C-alpha positions in Angstrom: 74.9 92.7 92.1 76.3 91.6 95.5 75.7 88.4 97.4 76.4 88.1 101.1 76.3 84.8 103.0 76.9 83.4 106.4 77.9 79.7 106.6 79.9 77.2 108.6 83.7 77.1 107.9 83.6 73.4 106.7 81.5 74.6 103.8 83.9 77.4 102.6 85.3 75.5 99.6 81.8 74.5 98.5 80.5 78.0 98.8 83.4 79.5 96.8 83.0 76.8 94.1 79.3 77.4 93.8 79.7 81.2 93.7 82.2 81.0 90.9 80.1 78.4 89.0 77.2 80.9 89.2 79.4 83.8 87.9 79.8 85.4 91.3 83.4 86.2 92.4 84.2 86.1 96.1 85.5 89.5 97.2 85.5 89.6 101.0 85.8 86.9 103.7 85.6 87.2 107.5 85.8 84.5 110.1 83.6 84.7 113.2 84.8 83.2 116.6 83.0 83.2 119.9 86.3 83.8 121.7 90.0 83.6 121.0 90.3 80.1 122.5 87.7 78.6 120.2 87.8 77.7 116.5 85.7 79.8 114.1 82.1 78.8 114.0 81.0 80.9 111.0 82.3 82.8 108.0 80.9 85.8 106.3 81.5 86.1 102.6 80.6 88.7 100.0 80.7 88.2 96.3 80.1 90.3 93.2 78.5 89.1 89.9 81.0 89.6 87.1 83.8 90.6 89.5 87.4 90.4 88.5 88.8 87.0 89.4 91.9 86.5 91.6 91.6 88.9 94.6 89.7 88.3 97.8 90.1 90.6 100.8 90.4 88.6 104.1 89.2 90.8 106.9 90.3 90.4 110.6 88.4 87.8 112.6 85.2 89.0 114.3 85.2 88.0 118.0 81.8 87.7 119.6 83.1 87.8 123.3 85.7 89.7 125.1 88.1 88.1 127.6 85.5 88.3 130.4 82.7 86.6 128.6 80.7 89.7 127.6 80.3 91.1 124.1 83.4 92.3 122.4 83.7 96.0 121.6 82.9 95.4 118.0 79.8 93.3 118.8 78.5 96.1 121.0 79.1 98.5 118.1 77.2 96.2 115.7 74.3 95.3 118.0 74.4 97.8 120.8 73.5 96.7 124.3 70.2 95.0 123.3 69.9 93.1 126.7 69.4 96.3 128.6 66.3 97.4 126.5 
């Protein structure tokens, strides 16, 4: 079983503690920032029930905007250009 969650960074330690207390081991973590000049607003975390303890893959930060204020390339890959539809 997998659990995926999106939460504010100030709750990271609470989330990891709660996951482990429930038998879910955190396996992947990714921060989400609006732009490079801003602090992360969210984190994405994935956990696995009964997963081996002691290893968590920290992925590169997901940036929402590019340098000109539009969506980053990765965000366009994820969502497409939904504004033009």
